[in-house]
CHARMM internal coordinates of N, CA and C (Angstrom, degrees):
IC EDIT
DIST 1 N 1 CA 1.4383
DIST 1 CA 1 C 1.5300
ANGL 1 N 1 CA 1 C 108.58
DIST 1 C 2 N 1.3078
ANGL 1 CA 1 C 2 N 114.46
DIHE 1 N 1 CA 1 C 2 N 147.68
DIST 2 N 2 CA 1.4515
ANGL 1 C 2 N 2 CA 120.23
DIHE 1 CA 1 C 2 N 2 CA 179.55
DIST 2 CA 2 C 1.5245
ANGL 2 N 2 CA 2 C 111.11
DIHE 1 C 2 N 2 CA 2 C -87.68
DIST 2 C 3 N 1.3084
ANGL 2 CA 2 C 3 N 115.25
DIHE 2 N 2 CA 2 C 3 N 149.85
DIST 3 N 3 CA 1.4570
ANGL 2 C 3 N 3 CA 119.60
DIHE 2 CA 2 C 3 N 3 CA 173.62
DIST 3 CA 3 C 1.5285
ANGL 3 N 3 CA 3 C 108.61
DIHE 2 C 3 N 3 CA 3 C -64.91
DIST 3 C 4 N 1.3065
ANGL 3 CA 3 C 4 N 116.74
DIHE 3 N 3 CA 3 C 4 N 158.19
DIST 4 N 4 CA 1.4651
ANGL 3 C 4 N 4 CA 122.43
DIHE 3 CA 3 C 4 N 4 CA -175.20
DIST 4 CA 4 C 1.5265
ANGL 4 N 4 CA 4 C 113.04
DIHE 3 C 4 N 4 CA 4 C -54.11
DIST 4 C 5 N 1.3144
ANGL 4 CA 4 C 5 N 117.64
DIHE 4 N 4 CA 4 C 5 N -40.76
DIST 5 N 5 CA 1.4631
ANGL 4 C 5 N 5 CA 120.69
DIHE 4 CA 4 C 5 N 5 CA -176.82
DIST 5 CA 5 C 1.5350
ANGL 5 N 5 CA 5 C 113.05
DIHE 4 C 5 N 5 CA 5 C -106.59
DIST 5 C 6 N 1.3371
ANGL 5 CA 5 C 6 N 118.05
DIHE 5 N 5 CA 5 C 6 N 23.60
DIST 6 N 6 CA 1.4625
ANGL 5 C 6 N 6 CA 121.95
DIHE 5 CA 5 C 6 N 6 CA -176.40
DIST 6 CA 6 C 1.5317
ANGL 6 N 6 CA 6 C 112.41
DIHE 5 C 6 N 6 CA 6 C -60.66
DIST 6 C 7 N 1.3218
ANGL 6 CA 6 C 7 N 117.93
DIHE 6 N 6 CA 6 C 7 N -45.71
DIST 7 N 7 CA 1.4677
ANGL 6 C 7 N 7 CA 119.71
DIHE 6 CA 6 C 7 N 7 CA -178.50
DIST 7 CA 7 C 1.5202
ANGL 7 N 7 CA 7 C 111.47
DIHE 6 C 7 N 7 CA 7 C -67.51
DIST 7 C 8 N 1.3314
ANGL 7 CA 7 C 8 N 116.83
DIHE 7 N 7 CA 7 C 8 N -36.63
DIST 8 N 8 CA 1.4647
ANGL 7 C 8 N 8 CA 120.58
DIHE 7 CA 7 C 8 N 8 CA 176.84
DIST 8 CA 8 C 1.5336
ANGL 8 N 8 CA 8 C 109.59
DIHE 7 C 8 N 8 CA 8 C -63.18
DIST 8 C 9 N 1.3217
ANGL 8 CA 8 C 9 N 115.88
DIHE 8 N 8 CA 8 C 9 N -42.80
DIST 9 N 9 CA 1.4703
ANGL 8 C 9 N 9 CA 120.41
DIHE 8 CA 8 C 9 N 9 CA 179.14
DIST 9 CA 9 C 1.5196
ANGL 9 N 9 CA 9 C 110.79
DIHE 8 C 9 N 9 CA 9 C -64.56
DIST 9 C 10 N 1.3359
ANGL 9 CA 9 C 10 N 116.93
DIHE 9 N 9 CA 9 C 10 N -45.93
DIST 10 N 10 CA 1.4640
ANGL 9 C 10 N 10 CA 120.66
DIHE 9 CA 9 C 10 N 10 CA 179.94
DIST 10 CA 10 C 1.5249
ANGL 10 N 10 CA 10 C 111.69
DIHE 9 C 10 N 10 CA 10 C -61.37
DIST 10 C 11 N 1.3239
ANGL 10 CA 10 C 11 N 117.79
DIHE 10 N 10 CA 10 C 11 N -42.21
DIST 11 N 11 CA 1.4640
ANGL 10 C 11 N 11 CA 119.19
DIHE 10 CA 10 C 11 N 11 CA -178.62
DIST 11 CA 11 C 1.5316
ANGL 11 N 11 CA 11 C 112.54
DIHE 10 C 11 N 11 CA 11 C -70.92
DIST 11 C 12 N 1.3134
ANGL 11 CA 11 C 12 N 117.67
DIHE 11 N 11 CA 11 C 12 N -18.95
DIST 12 N 12 CA 1.4646
ANGL 11 C 12 N 12 CA 119.41
DIHE 11 CA 11 C 12 N 12 CA 177.73
DIST 12 CA 12 C 1.5337
ANGL 12 N 12 CA 12 C 111.77
DIHE 11 C 12 N 12 CA 12 C -81.70
DIST 12 C 13 N 1.3285
ANGL 12 CA 12 C 13 N 117.28
DIHE 12 N 12 CA 12 C 13 N -15.96
DIST 13 N 13 CA 1.4566
ANGL 12 C 13 N 13 CA 121.43
DIHE 12 CA 12 C 13 N 13 CA 179.62
DIST 13 CA 13 C 1.5207
ANGL 13 N 13 CA 13 C 110.46
DIHE 12 C 13 N 13 CA 13 C -82.61
DIST 13 C 14 N 1.3115
ANGL 13 CA 13 C 14 N 116.99
DIHE 13 N 13 CA 13 C 14 N 156.94
DIST 14 N 14 CA 1.4572
ANGL 13 C 14 N 14 CA 121.39
DIHE 13 CA 13 C 14 N 14 CA 179.85
DIST 14 CA 14 C 1.5296
ANGL 14 N 14 CA 14 C 110.02
DIHE 13 C 14 N 14 CA 14 C -91.37
DIST 14 C 15 N 1.3407
ANGL 14 CA 14 C 15 N 115.71
DIHE 14 N 14 CA 14 C 15 N 62.34
DIST 15 N 15 CA 1.4612
ANGL 14 C 15 N 15 CA 121.85
DIHE 14 CA 14 C 15 N 15 CA -179.51
DIST 15 CA 15 C 1.5283
ANGL 15 N 15 CA 15 C 109.71
DIHE 14 C 15 N 15 CA 15 C -122.47
DIST 15 C 16 N 1.3267
ANGL 15 CA 15 C 16 N 116.87
DIHE 15 N 15 CA 15 C 16 N 139.87
DIST 16 N 16 CA 1.4614
ANGL 15 C 16 N 16 CA 120.12
DIHE 15 CA 15 C 16 N 16 CA 174.21
DIST 16 CA 16 C 1.5171
ANGL 16 N 16 CA 16 C 110.55
DIHE 15 C 16 N 16 CA 16 C -80.14
DIST 16 C 17 N 1.3329
ANGL 16 CA 16 C 17 N 116.25
DIHE 16 N 16 CA 16 C 17 N -31.02
DIST 17 N 17 CA 1.4631
ANGL 16 C 17 N 17 CA 121.37
DIHE 16 CA 16 C 17 N 17 CA -179.82
DIST 17 CA 17 C 1.5231
ANGL 17 N 17 CA 17 C 108.70
DIHE 16 C 17 N 17 CA 17 C -154.83
DIST 17 C 18 N 1.3376
ANGL 17 CA 17 C 18 N 115.35
DIHE 17 N 17 CA 17 C 18 N 159.07
DIST 18 N 18 CA 1.4673
ANGL 17 C 18 N 18 CA 119.84
DIHE 17 CA 17 C 18 N 18 CA 179.40
DIST 18 CA 18 C 1.5236
ANGL 18 N 18 CA 18 C 109.97
DIHE 17 C 18 N 18 CA 18 C -149.24
DIST 18 C 19 N 1.3093
ANGL 18 CA 18 C 19 N 114.37
DIHE 18 N 18 CA 18 C 19 N 148.83
DIST 19 N 19 CA 1.4630
ANGL 18 C 19 N 19 CA 121.03
DIHE 18 CA 18 C 19 N 19 CA 174.79
DIST 19 CA 19 C 1.5271
ANGL 19 N 19 CA 19 C 106.31
DIHE 18 C 19 N 19 CA 19 C -92.67
DIST 19 C 20 N 1.3188
ANGL 19 CA 19 C 20 N 117.03
DIHE 19 N 19 CA 19 C 20 N 122.02
DIST 20 N 20 CA 1.4638
ANGL 19 C 20 N 20 CA 121.03
DIHE 19 CA 19 C 20 N 20 CA -179.57
DIST 20 CA 20 C 1.5183
ANGL 20 N 20 CA 20 C 109.21
DIHE 19 C 20 N 20 CA 20 C -131.83
DIST 20 C 21 N 1.3098
ANGL 20 CA 20 C 21 N 116.16
DIHE 20 N 20 CA 20 C 21 N 169.42
DIST 21 N 21 CA 1.4603
ANGL 20 C 21 N 21 CA 120.49
DIHE 20 CA 20 C 21 N 21 CA 175.98
DIST 21 CA 21 C 1.5135
ANGL 21 N 21 CA 21 C 113.38
DIHE 20 C 21 N 21 CA 21 C 71.20
DIST 21 C 22 N 1.3232
ANGL 21 CA 21 C 22 N 116.89
DIHE 21 N 21 CA 21 C 22 N 51.57
DIST 22 N 22 CA 1.4552
ANGL 21 C 22 N 22 CA 119.98
DIHE 21 CA 21 C 22 N 22 CA -177.69
DIST 22 CA 22 C 1.5156
ANGL 22 N 22 CA 22 C 113.57
DIHE 21 C 22 N 22 CA 22 C -93.61
DIST 22 C 23 N 1.3240
ANGL 22 CA 22 C 23 N 118.29
DIHE 22 N 22 CA 22 C 23 N 11.52
DIST 23 N 23 CA 1.4677
ANGL 22 C 23 N 23 CA 121.40
DIHE 22 CA 22 C 23 N 23 CA 179.33
DIST 23 CA 23 C 1.5215
ANGL 23 N 23 CA 23 C 109.51
DIHE 22 C 23 N 23 CA 23 C -129.12
DIST 23 C 24 N 1.3212
ANGL 23 CA 23 C 24 N 115.72
DIHE 23 N 23 CA 23 C 24 N 125.09
DIST 24 N 24 CA 1.4644
ANGL 23 C 24 N 24 CA 120.68
DIHE 23 CA 23 C 24 N 24 CA 178.06
DIST 24 CA 24 C 1.5333
ANGL 24 N 24 CA 24 C 109.31
DIHE 23 C 24 N 24 CA 24 C -77.21
DIST 24 C 25 N 1.3238
ANGL 24 CA 24 C 25 N 115.88
DIHE 24 N 24 CA 24 C 25 N 152.76
DIST 25 N 25 CA 1.4522
ANGL 24 C 25 N 25 CA 121.68
DIHE 24 CA 24 C 25 N 25 CA 179.97
DIST 25 CA 25 C 1.5206
ANGL 25 N 25 CA 25 C 109.08
DIHE 24 C 25 N 25 CA 25 C -114.70
DIST 25 C 26 N 1.3192
ANGL 25 CA 25 C 26 N 117.46
DIHE 25 N 25 CA 25 C 26 N 129.24
DIST 26 N 26 CA 1.4581
ANGL 25 C 26 N 26 CA 121.68
DIHE 25 CA 25 C 26 N 26 CA 178.83
DIST 26 CA 26 C 1.5196
ANGL 26 N 26 CA 26 C 111.10
DIHE 25 C 26 N 26 CA 26 C 129.71
DIST 26 C 27 N 1.3266
ANGL 26 CA 26 C 27 N 115.76
DIHE 26 N 26 CA 26 C 27 N 177.66
DIST 27 N 27 CA 1.4579
ANGL 26 C 27 N 27 CA 120.55
DIHE 26 CA 26 C 27 N 27 CA -174.82
DIST 27 CA 27 C 1.5257
ANGL 27 N 27 CA 27 C 113.00
DIHE 26 C 27 N 27 CA 27 C -131.66
DIST 27 C 28 N 1.3361
ANGL 27 CA 27 C 28 N 117.38
DIHE 27 N 27 CA 27 C 28 N 10.52
DIST 28 N 28 CA 1.4604
ANGL 27 C 28 N 28 CA 119.16
DIHE 27 CA 27 C 28 N 28 CA -178.73
DIST 28 CA 28 C 1.5379
ANGL 28 N 28 CA 28 C 110.53
DIHE 27 C 28 N 28 CA 28 C -77.02
DIST 28 C 29 N 1.3125
ANGL 28 CA 28 C 29 N 116.46
DIHE 28 N 28 CA 28 C 29 N 167.13
DIST 29 N 29 CA 1.4527
ANGL 28 C 29 N 29 CA 121.99
DIHE 28 CA 28 C 29 N 29 CA 177.43
DIST 29 CA 29 C 1.5223
ANGL 29 N 29 CA 29 C 110.95
DIHE 28 C 29 N 29 CA 29 C -56.76
DIST 29 C 30 N 1.3419
ANGL 29 CA 29 C 30 N 117.62
DIHE 29 N 29 CA 29 C 30 N -44.31
DIST 30 N 30 CA 1.4652
ANGL 29 C 30 N 30 CA 121.98
DIHE 29 CA 29 C 30 N 30 CA -176.16
DIST 30 CA 30 C 1.5300
ANGL 30 N 30 CA 30 C 111.69
DIHE 29 C 30 N 30 CA 30 C -69.27
DIST 30 C 31 N 1.3201
ANGL 30 CA 30 C 31 N 117.71
DIHE 30 N 30 CA 30 C 31 N -35.59
DIST 31 N 31 CA 1.4668
ANGL 30 C 31 N 31 CA 121.21
DIHE 30 CA 30 C 31 N 31 CA 176.18
DIST 31 CA 31 C 1.5331
ANGL 31 N 31 CA 31 C 109.55
DIHE 30 C 31 N 31 CA 31 C -66.01
DIST 31 C 32 N 1.3244
ANGL 31 CA 31 C 32 N 116.01
DIHE 31 N 31 CA 31 C 32 N -44.03
DIST 32 N 32 CA 1.4672
ANGL 31 C 32 N 32 CA 119.93
DIHE 31 CA 31 C 32 N 32 CA 178.52
DIST 32 CA 32 C 1.5348
ANGL 32 N 32 CA 32 C 110.61
DIHE 31 C 32 N 32 CA 32 C -62.59
DIST 32 C 33 N 1.3248
ANGL 32 CA 32 C 33 N 116.53
DIHE 32 N 32 CA 32 C 33 N -40.20
DIST 33 N 33 CA 1.4554
ANGL 32 C 33 N 33 CA 121.06
DIHE 32 CA 32 C 33 N 33 CA 178.32
DIST 33 CA 33 C 1.5296
ANGL 33 N 33 CA 33 C 111.28
DIHE 32 C 33 N 33 CA 33 C -65.00
DIST 33 C 34 N 1.3273
ANGL 33 CA 33 C 34 N 116.89
DIHE 33 N 33 CA 33 C 34 N -42.74
DIST 34 N 34 CA 1.4752
ANGL 33 C 34 N 34 CA 121.02
DIHE 33 CA 33 C 34 N 34 CA 177.64
DIST 34 CA 34 C 1.5226
ANGL 34 N 34 CA 34 C 110.56
DIHE 33 C 34 N 34 CA 34 C -63.12
DIST 34 C 35 N 1.3337
ANGL 34 CA 34 C 35 N 118.11
DIHE 34 N 34 CA 34 C 35 N -39.45
DIST 35 N 35 CA 1.4581
ANGL 34 C 35 N 35 CA 121.40
DIHE 34 CA 34 C 35 N 35 CA 178.60
DIST 35 CA 35 C 1.5235
ANGL 35 N 35 CA 35 C 110.51
DIHE 34 C 35 N 35 CA 35 C -66.41
DIST 35 C 36 N 1.3167
ANGL 35 CA 35 C 36 N 117.42
DIHE 35 N 35 CA 35 C 36 N -42.14
DIST 36 N 36 CA 1.4650
ANGL 35 C 36 N 36 CA 121.44
DIHE 35 CA 35 C 36 N 36 CA 177.55
DIST 36 CA 36 C 1.5328
ANGL 36 N 36 CA 36 C 110.30
DIHE 35 C 36 N 36 CA 36 C -60.37
DIST 36 C 37 N 1.3335
ANGL 36 CA 36 C 37 N 116.85
DIHE 36 N 36 CA 36 C 37 N -40.92
DIST 37 N 37 CA 1.4561
ANGL 36 C 37 N 37 CA 121.53
DIHE 36 CA 36 C 37 N 37 CA 177.57
DIST 37 CA 37 C 1.5298
ANGL 37 N 37 CA 37 C 110.94
DIHE 36 C 37 N 37 CA 37 C -61.49
DIST 37 C 38 N 1.3391
ANGL 37 CA 37 C 38 N 117.18
DIHE 37 N 37 CA 37 C 38 N -46.01
DIST 38 N 38 CA 1.4696
ANGL 37 C 38 N 38 CA 120.95
DIHE 37 CA 37 C 38 N 38 CA 178.81
DIST 38 CA 38 C 1.5221
ANGL 38 N 38 CA 38 C 111.09
DIHE 37 C 38 N 38 CA 38 C -62.51
DIST 38 C 39 N 1.3204
ANGL 38 CA 38 C 39 N 117.40
DIHE 38 N 38 CA 38 C 39 N -42.29
DIST 39 N 39 CA 1.4649
ANGL 38 C 39 N 39 CA 120.49
DIHE 38 CA 38 C 39 N 39 CA 179.29
DIST 39 CA 39 C 1.5277
ANGL 39 N 39 CA 39 C 110.45
DIHE 38 C 39 N 39 CA 39 C -63.76
DIST 39 C 40 N 1.3210
ANGL 39 CA 39 C 40 N 117.09
DIHE 39 N 39 CA 39 C 40 N -39.92
DIST 40 N 40 CA 1.4624
ANGL 39 C 40 N 40 CA 121.73
DIHE 39 CA 39 C 40 N 40 CA 178.30
DIST 40 CA 40 C 1.5289
ANGL 40 N 40 CA 40 C 110.85
DIHE 39 C 40 N 40 CA 40 C -63.72
DIST 40 C 41 N 1.3307
ANGL 40 CA 40 C 41 N 116.89
DIHE 40 N 40 CA 40 C 41 N -45.21
DIST 41 N 41 CA 1.4649
ANGL 40 C 41 N 41 CA 121.10
DIHE 40 CA 40 C 41 N 41 CA -179.54
DIST 41 CA 41 C 1.5242
ANGL 41 N 41 CA 41 C 110.19
DIHE 40 C 41 N 41 CA 41 C -62.14
DIST 41 C 42 N 1.3295
ANGL 41 CA 41 C 42 N 118.03
DIHE 41 N 41 CA 41 C 42 N -47.53
DIST 42 N 42 CA 1.4612
ANGL 41 C 42 N 42 CA 119.84
DIHE 41 CA 41 C 42 N 42 CA -176.53
DIST 42 CA 42 C 1.5221
ANGL 42 N 42 CA 42 C 112.17
DIHE 41 C 42 N 42 CA 42 C -73.57
DIST 42 C 43 N 1.3248
ANGL 42 CA 42 C 43 N 118.10
DIHE 42 N 42 CA 42 C 43 N -24.35
DIST 43 N 43 CA 1.4611
ANGL 42 C 43 N 43 CA 120.14
DIHE 42 CA 42 C 43 N 43 CA 178.26
DIST 43 CA 43 C 1.5320
ANGL 43 N 43 CA 43 C 111.53
DIHE 42 C 43 N 43 CA 43 C -73.83
DIST 43 C 44 N 1.3304
ANGL 43 CA 43 C 44 N 116.78
DIHE 43 N 43 CA 43 C 44 N -41.17
DIST 44 N 44 CA 1.4650
ANGL 43 C 44 N 44 CA 120.82
DIHE 43 CA 43 C 44 N 44 CA -173.72
DIST 44 CA 44 C 1.5293
ANGL 44 N 44 CA 44 C 114.16
DIHE 43 C 44 N 44 CA 44 C -99.64
DIST 44 C 45 N 1.3150
ANGL 44 CA 44 C 45 N 118.43
DIHE 44 N 44 CA 44 C 45 N -3.61
DIST 45 N 45 CA 1.4561
ANGL 44 C 45 N 45 CA 121.63
DIHE 44 CA 44 C 45 N 45 CA -179.15
DIST 45 CA 45 C 1.5197
ANGL 45 N 45 CA 45 C 110.28
DIHE 44 C 45 N 45 CA 45 C -133.88
DIST 45 C 46 N 1.3223
ANGL 45 CA 45 C 46 N 116.34
DIHE 45 N 45 CA 45 C 46 N 147.71
DIST 46 N 46 CA 1.4659
ANGL 45 C 46 N 46 CA 118.34
DIHE 45 CA 45 C 46 N 46 CA 179.20
DIST 46 CA 46 C 1.5200
ANGL 46 N 46 CA 46 C 111.46
DIHE 45 C 46 N 46 CA 46 C -65.64
DIST 46 C 47 N 1.3227
ANGL 46 CA 46 C 47 N 116.75
DIHE 46 N 46 CA 46 C 47 N 141.88
DIST 47 N 47 CA 1.4553
ANGL 46 C 47 N 47 CA 120.81
DIHE 46 CA 46 C 47 N 47 CA 173.38
DIST 47 CA 47 C 1.5237
ANGL 47 N 47 CA 47 C 105.69
DIHE 46 C 47 N 47 CA 47 C -84.71
DIST 47 C 48 N 1.3166
ANGL 47 CA 47 C 48 N 115.45
DIHE 47 N 47 CA 47 C 48 N 85.06
DIST 48 N 48 CA 1.4560
ANGL 47 C 48 N 48 CA 122.93
DIHE 47 CA 47 C 48 N 48 CA -174.01
DIST 48 CA 48 C 1.5281
ANGL 48 N 48 CA 48 C 107.84
DIHE 47 C 48 N 48 CA 48 C -141.18
DIST 48 C 49 N 1.3416
ANGL 48 CA 48 C 49 N 118.88
DIHE 48 N 48 CA 48 C 49 N 118.32
DIST 49 N 49 CA 1.4546
ANGL 48 C 49 N 49 CA 120.24
DIHE 48 CA 48 C 49 N 49 CA -176.00
DIST 49 CA 49 C 1.5165
ANGL 49 N 49 CA 49 C 114.84
DIHE 48 C 49 N 49 CA 49 C -64.58
DIST 49 C 50 N 1.3413
ANGL 49 CA 49 C 50 N 118.10
DIHE 49 N 49 CA 49 C 50 N -16.33
DIST 50 N 50 CA 1.4631
ANGL 49 C 50 N 50 CA 119.90
DIHE 49 CA 49 C 50 N 50 CA 179.59
DIST 50 CA 50 C 1.5291
ANGL 50 N 50 CA 50 C 110.67
DIHE 49 C 50 N 50 CA 50 C -96.98
DIST 50 C 51 N 1.3229
ANGL 50 CA 50 C 51 N 117.59
DIHE 50 N 50 CA 50 C 51 N -46.89
DIST 51 N 51 CA 1.4641
ANGL 50 C 51 N 51 CA 121.53
DIHE 50 CA 50 C 51 N 51 CA -174.16
DIST 51 CA 51 C 1.5181
ANGL 51 N 51 CA 51 C 114.28
DIHE 50 C 51 N 51 CA 51 C -104.18
DIST 51 C 52 N 1.3078
ANGL 51 CA 51 C 52 N 118.91
DIHE 51 N 51 CA 51 C 52 N -11.88
DIST 52 N 52 CA 1.4520
ANGL 51 C 52 N 52 CA 121.99
DIHE 51 CA 51 C 52 N 52 CA -176.13
DIST 52 CA 52 C 1.5208
ANGL 52 N 52 CA 52 C 112.96
DIHE 51 C 52 N 52 CA 52 C -91.82
DIST 52 C 53 N 1.3159
ANGL 52 CA 52 C 53 N 115.93
DIHE 52 N 52 CA 52 C 53 N -179.90
DIST 53 N 53 CA 1.4601
ANGL 52 C 53 N 53 CA 122.64
DIHE 52 CA 52 C 53 N 53 CA -179.45
DIST 53 CA 53 C 1.5248
ANGL 53 N 53 CA 53 C 111.45
DIHE 52 C 53 N 53 CA 53 C -91.67
DIST 53 C 54 N 1.3339
ANGL 53 CA 53 C 54 N 117.56
DIHE 53 N 53 CA 53 C 54 N -36.41
DIST 54 N 54 CA 1.4639
ANGL 53 C 54 N 54 CA 120.94
DIHE 53 CA 53 C 54 N 54 CA -179.10
DIST 54 CA 54 C 1.5183
ANGL 54 N 54 CA 54 C 109.51
DIHE 53 C 54 N 54 CA 54 C -66.84
DIST 54 C 55 N 1.3142
ANGL 54 CA 54 C 55 N 116.75
DIHE 54 N 54 CA 54 C 55 N 129.06
DIST 55 N 55 CA 1.4631
ANGL 54 C 55 N 55 CA 121.27
DIHE 54 CA 54 C 55 N 55 CA -177.10
DIST 55 CA 55 C 1.5199
ANGL 55 N 55 CA 55 C 111.88
DIHE 54 C 55 N 55 CA 55 C -91.30
DIST 55 C 56 N 1.3272
ANGL 55 CA 55 C 56 N 116.78
DIHE 55 N 55 CA 55 C 56 N 144.30
DIST 56 N 56 CA 1.4673
ANGL 55 C 56 N 56 CA 120.31
DIHE 55 CA 55 C 56 N 56 CA 176.21
DIST 56 CA 56 C 1.5314
ANGL 56 N 56 CA 56 C 110.29
DIHE 55 C 56 N 56 CA 56 C -62.07
DIST 56 C 57 N 1.3106
ANGL 56 CA 56 C 57 N 116.75
DIHE 56 N 56 CA 56 C 57 N 147.03
DIST 57 N 57 CA 1.4624
ANGL 56 C 57 N 57 CA 122.47
DIHE 56 CA 56 C 57 N 57 CA 177.34
DIST 57 CA 57 C 1.5233
ANGL 57 N 57 CA 57 C 111.46
DIHE 56 C 57 N 57 CA 57 C -117.09
DIST 57 C 58 N 1.3238
ANGL 57 CA 57 C 58 N 116.01
DIHE 57 N 57 CA 57 C 58 N -8.20
DIST 58 N 58 CA 1.4663
ANGL 57 C 58 N 58 CA 121.61
DIHE 57 CA 57 C 58 N 58 CA 179.60
DIST 58 CA 58 C 1.5252
ANGL 58 N 58 CA 58 C 107.33
DIHE 57 C 58 N 58 CA 58 C -127.60
DIST 58 C 59 N 1.3420
ANGL 58 CA 58 C 59 N 115.61
DIHE 58 N 58 CA 58 C 59 N 130.04
DIST 59 N 59 CA 1.4616
ANGL 58 C 59 N 59 CA 121.19
DIHE 58 CA 58 C 59 N 59 CA 177.08
DIST 59 CA 59 C 1.5209
ANGL 59 N 59 CA 59 C 108.22
DIHE 58 C 59 N 59 CA 59 C -132.05
DIST 59 C 60 N 1.3259
ANGL 59 CA 59 C 60 N 117.22
DIHE 59 N 59 CA 59 C 60 N 140.44
DIST 60 N 60 CA 1.4564
ANGL 59 C 60 N 60 CA 119.65
DIHE 59 CA 59 C 60 N 60 CA 170.88
DIST 60 CA 60 C 1.5200
ANGL 60 N 60 CA 60 C 107.19
DIHE 59 C 60 N 60 CA 60 C -64.60
DIST 60 C 61 N 1.3034
ANGL 60 CA 60 C 61 N 117.41
DIHE 60 N 60 CA 60 C 61 N 143.63
DIST 61 N 61 CA 1.4650
ANGL 60 C 61 N 61 CA 121.45
DIHE 60 CA 60 C 61 N 61 CA -174.29
DIST 61 CA 61 C 1.5261
ANGL 61 N 61 CA 61 C 111.91
DIHE 60 C 61 N 61 CA 61 C -59.26
DIST 61 C 62 N 1.3382
ANGL 61 CA 61 C 62 N 117.98
DIHE 61 N 61 CA 61 C 62 N -35.26
DIST 62 N 62 CA 1.4683
ANGL 61 C 62 N 62 CA 120.40
DIHE 61 CA 61 C 62 N 62 CA -179.71
DIST 62 CA 62 C 1.5302
ANGL 62 N 62 CA 62 C 111.03
DIHE 61 C 62 N 62 CA 62 C -63.86
DIST 62 C 63 N 1.3300
ANGL 62 CA 62 C 63 N 116.83
DIHE 62 N 62 CA 62 C 63 N -41.13
DIST 63 N 63 CA 1.4645
ANGL 62 C 63 N 63 CA 121.77
DIHE 62 CA 62 C 63 N 63 CA -179.55
DIST 63 CA 63 C 1.5277
ANGL 63 N 63 CA 63 C 109.83
DIHE 62 C 63 N 63 CA 63 C -66.37
DIST 63 C 64 N 1.3210
ANGL 63 CA 63 C 64 N 116.34
DIHE 63 N 63 CA 63 C 64 N -45.19
DIST 64 N 64 CA 1.4570
ANGL 63 C 64 N 64 CA 120.92
DIHE 63 CA 63 C 64 N 64 CA -179.12
DIST 64 CA 64 C 1.5285
ANGL 64 N 64 CA 64 C 111.04
DIHE 63 C 64 N 64 CA 64 C -66.01
DIST 64 C 65 N 1.3320
ANGL 64 CA 64 C 65 N 118.25
DIHE 64 N 64 CA 64 C 65 N -41.89
DIST 65 N 65 CA 1.4637
ANGL 64 C 65 N 65 CA 121.78
DIHE 64 CA 64 C 65 N 65 CA 178.54
DIST 65 CA 65 C 1.5167
ANGL 65 N 65 CA 65 C 111.17
DIHE 64 C 65 N 65 CA 65 C -62.17
DIST 65 C 66 N 1.3228
ANGL 65 CA 65 C 66 N 116.71
DIHE 65 N 65 CA 65 C 66 N -42.91
DIST 66 N 66 CA 1.4746
ANGL 65 C 66 N 66 CA 121.03
DIHE 65 CA 65 C 66 N 66 CA 179.56
DIST 66 CA 66 C 1.5335
ANGL 66 N 66 CA 66 C 110.48
DIHE 65 C 66 N 66 CA 66 C -63.74
DIST 66 C 67 N 1.3242
ANGL 66 CA 66 C 67 N 117.47
DIHE 66 N 66 CA 66 C 67 N -43.62
DIST 67 N 67 CA 1.4554
ANGL 66 C 67 N 67 CA 121.75
DIHE 66 CA 66 C 67 N 67 CA -179.91
DIST 67 CA 67 C 1.5253
ANGL 67 N 67 CA 67 C 111.04
DIHE 66 C 67 N 67 CA 67 C -64.77
DIST 67 C 68 N 1.3267
ANGL 67 CA 67 C 68 N 117.26
DIHE 67 N 67 CA 67 C 68 N -42.82
DIST 68 N 68 CA 1.4620
ANGL 67 C 68 N 68 CA 120.07
DIHE 67 CA 67 C 68 N 68 CA 179.90
DIST 68 CA 68 C 1.5228
ANGL 68 N 68 CA 68 C 111.74
DIHE 67 C 68 N 68 CA 68 C -67.85
DIST 68 C 69 N 1.3269
ANGL 68 CA 68 C 69 N 118.06
DIHE 68 N 68 CA 68 C 69 N -38.49
DIST 69 N 69 CA 1.4611
ANGL 68 C 69 N 69 CA 121.81
DIHE 68 CA 68 C 69 N 69 CA 177.06
DIST 69 CA 69 C 1.5310
ANGL 69 N 69 CA 69 C 110.63
DIHE 68 C 69 N 69 CA 69 C -63.19
DIST 69 C 70 N 1.3077
ANGL 69 CA 69 C 70 N 116.04
DIHE 69 N 69 CA 69 C 70 N -42.83
DIST 70 N 70 CA 1.4651
ANGL 69 C 70 N 70 CA 121.23
DIHE 69 CA 69 C 70 N 70 CA 178.94
DIST 70 CA 70 C 1.5315
ANGL 70 N 70 CA 70 C 110.68
DIHE 69 C 70 N 70 CA 70 C -63.23
DIST 70 C 71 N 1.3208
ANGL 70 CA 70 C 71 N 116.36
DIHE 70 N 70 CA 70 C 71 N -43.51
DIST 71 N 71 CA 1.4722
ANGL 70 C 71 N 71 CA 120.06
DIHE 70 CA 70 C 71 N 71 CA 178.94
DIST 71 CA 71 C 1.5235
ANGL 71 N 71 CA 71 C 110.70
DIHE 70 C 71 N 71 CA 71 C -64.34
DIST 71 C 72 N 1.3094
ANGL 71 CA 71 C 72 N 116.72
DIHE 71 N 71 CA 71 C 72 N -40.93
DIST 72 N 72 CA 1.4734
ANGL 71 C 72 N 72 CA 122.37
DIHE 71 CA 71 C 72 N 72 CA 178.70
DIST 72 CA 72 C 1.5290
ANGL 72 N 72 CA 72 C 110.09
DIHE 71 C 72 N 72 CA 72 C -60.09
DIST 72 C 73 N 1.3247
ANGL 72 CA 72 C 73 N 117.37
DIHE 72 N 72 CA 72 C 73 N -45.67
DIST 73 N 73 CA 1.4645
ANGL 72 C 73 N 73 CA 121.83
DIHE 72 CA 72 C 73 N 73 CA 179.15
DIST 73 CA 73 C 1.5140
ANGL 73 N 73 CA 73 C 111.69
DIHE 72 C 73 N 73 CA 73 C -61.78
DIST 73 C 74 N 1.3284
ANGL 73 CA 73 C 74 N 117.30
DIHE 73 N 73 CA 73 C 74 N -42.18
DIST 74 N 74 CA 1.4627
ANGL 73 C 74 N 74 CA 121.57
DIHE 73 CA 73 C 74 N 74 CA -177.22
DIST 74 CA 74 C 1.5245
ANGL 74 N 74 CA 74 C 112.63
DIHE 73 C 74 N 74 CA 74 C -73.13
DIST 74 C 75 N 1.3357
ANGL 74 CA 74 C 75 N 116.88
DIHE 74 N 74 CA 74 C 75 N -27.99
DIST 75 N 75 CA 1.4634
ANGL 74 C 75 N 75 CA 120.62
DIHE 74 CA 74 C 75 N 75 CA 179.58
DIST 75 CA 75 C 1.5153
ANGL 75 N 75 CA 75 C 112.87
DIHE 74 C 75 N 75 CA 75 C -83.27
DIST 75 C 76 N 1.3016
ANGL 75 CA 75 C 76 N 116.18
DIHE 75 N 75 CA 75 C 76 N -14.36
DIST 76 N 76 CA 1.4551
ANGL 75 C 76 N 76 CA 117.68
DIHE 75 CA 75 C 76 N 76 CA 174.55
DIST 76 CA 76 C 1.4505
ANGL 76 N 76 CA 76 C 113.55
DIHE 75 C 76 N 76 CA 76 C 116.67
END
COOR INIT
IC SEED 1 N 1 CA 1 C
IC BUILD
C-alpha cells in the first residue's frame, strides 16, 4: 500500500517514471512467495526502468500520453 501522500511526493520529484510498491502486504503463503520473488529480482538485477526487470508503476502524464500516442500511430 502507498503512503497517503505518495503520489503528491512522486509528482514533486523530477522523474519521468518510478518503480514503486516493492513490498507485498499480507501473511499468506502466496504473499510471502511474491515478496521473495521481488527480493530476488531486485537483488540480482538493477532497479532501472530501462535496463532492469522491475517495471515502473508511476509515469508522469506527459510521458504516458506521448507513449500512448506513438503506439496509436504505429498500430494504425
